[in-house]
N, C-alpha and C positions, 0 to 999 in steps of 0.2 A: 675316627673321632665321633664322639659322644656330643645328643643334642640337648644343652641345658633345658631346654624349654618343656620337654616332657618331665620333669618334675615339677615344674610351675603348675598352680592353680588356672583352672580354665578364668577367664575374665570374665564369664556372665556366670551366677549360680543357675538352676534348672528351674527356680521361679521365673528370673527373668525372659530365660528363655521360652519360657510357658507363655509371658504377656506379647510378649515379640511377636509370636508365634501366630496368637490370638489374635493381638491386632492384624497382621498380615493377613489373616484370614478373614474378618471383617470387611478389610480394603477391598478381595475379592470378589465382593457379594455383588450378585449380577442381577438387574429388574427389581430394585427394591429388597431383594431377600439376601439375608445376614448369612455367610457361612461360616460356620463353627464347628472348626475343626479341634477336639480336644483328645491329650494322649498323656497319658502319666511318665515324666522321667525317672528313672531308680535311679540310685544312688550308686558310684561305683568304690565308693571308697568305704574302708573297712570300719567298721564302730566298733569302740571298745568299749564305751557304755551298758549297760544290762536296762532294756525295756521295765521299767518298775509298773506294775499293775496297779491302776487306780479302781478302788471300788465308792459306791455313793452310800453316803451311811444312812442308817433307815431312821425316818425322820420321827425324831423327836417331841414336835409340835402336837398339839391332840386338839380338836374341834371342840372348840367353844360350843356348850350346851347354851339352848338358844329355844324361845316361843317365838315362832316364825306365825304369820298370815289371820292374826287375830280375825275373828269375824262373829256377828250377832247371829243368831237365828231361833225362831222356835221352838226346834226341836233336834235332837242329835241320833244320829243312827247309832246301832248296835255296836259298834267299834269308837263312838265317842265324835264320829264326825260331823259337821254341824249340817242341818238338813235344809236346802235351802235358805242359805244364808242373805239376809237381809238389813240395810240401816234404819228402815223406817217400821215402826207398828204402830196397832191400833190400840188405842189404852182400852176399848172394850171387850174385844175380841183375840188380842194375846195375851191370855193369862201367865203364860211360862217367856222367859228371853235367858238365852243361853249367850254367855260369850266364851269361843272355841278359841283355844289357842293350838297350833301344830307343835308337836317338842321337835328337836333336832339335838341326839345326844345328852340326853337328862336323862341322870341316875337315878336310884332309888336315896331318899334321904333327902334329895335337893326341896326347896322349896319355895313355892309358887302363890304368888299375892297379887289380889286386886285392892286396886281404891279407885272407887268410883262418885264420882260428881254427876249433881243436877243442877244445869244453867249455872255452870263454874264454883257451887258448893260442894263442898265435902258433905259427900251422903252416908258413905260407908266402905269400910275393908273388911277385910280376911285373911289370914294366910292358910294355905295346905301344905303337907306336905308327901311329896311323891313315896307311893309305898311299893312302887314295881318296878325294876327297870323296865328298857324298849317301849315305854308309852309314848303313842304317837301323837295324842289327844289327850287334852285336860281342859274338861270347863265347870264353868261356873253357871250356875242358876237363880237365877232371881222368881219367884212366882208371886203374884199380888193377891196382898193379904186386908186390903181395906175393905170397907162396909162393902162399898158398891163392887167389890173385887177386882180393880181398874187399878194399874200403873200409874202414878204420877204422871203426869203431862210435863212434857220440855226436851232439852237436848240434856244425853245423858255422854260422860266421857269415862271408860274405863282404864287407869293403866294398868298392864302387867308386869310384875315382877318376878325376876328370876334369881333367887339367893339375893337378892337386896337391890337388884341392877334391874332398870326398866329396860325390858326387852320389846314392847308395843303398845301401842295406844290405840284404842277406837272411841268413834263417836255414834250414837246412834237417836235417832229421835224418835220420843211416844207420842200421836197425836191423840 
C-alpha cells in the first residue's frame, strides 16, 4: 500500500520554517545573549521557469547646470577662485570687488547674468556667454570709478542667473 501523503506539499514553506527556527533560537538565548541561527533552505522541487536576467538601465537623467557657492572677494587666483572671500568691504581701500560663482556642469554657450542692487534699488546688470567647457569659476568685477576712487557705501545684493534662472543670490556691504 502506497502512502498518499508523499505527494502532498508540506504544511510549512521554507520561509515559515526559517522564521520558526529563528524564533526558537531567540527563545534559547542565555544570560541576555540572543542566540541567532541562520540557515538557507534549498527548494527540492524542480522549477520549469527560466530565470530572467535583469539589468539596470543606463541613467538618462543629466545633472543640472548650476552656479553654486557664490561669494564676494577683493581678488581671484589664477584659476578664478575667490581669494579671501568676505561680505564686508571698505569703500576707501577695496578698489575692486569680485562676485565669484562656482560652476557645475555649465557648458560652452551658457548665459550667466548678474543683477545688482544697492540698498534695495536696481543698480546694474550684465549678461555674459560662457566661451569654454568645464569652467570651474566665473566672476564679475566692479572697480570703483568715482572721483574719489571709492565704491558707493551701502548694502549690495547680487543675483546670479544661469540661462535665465536665478541660481544664487549674495549680499555684501561697503562701508
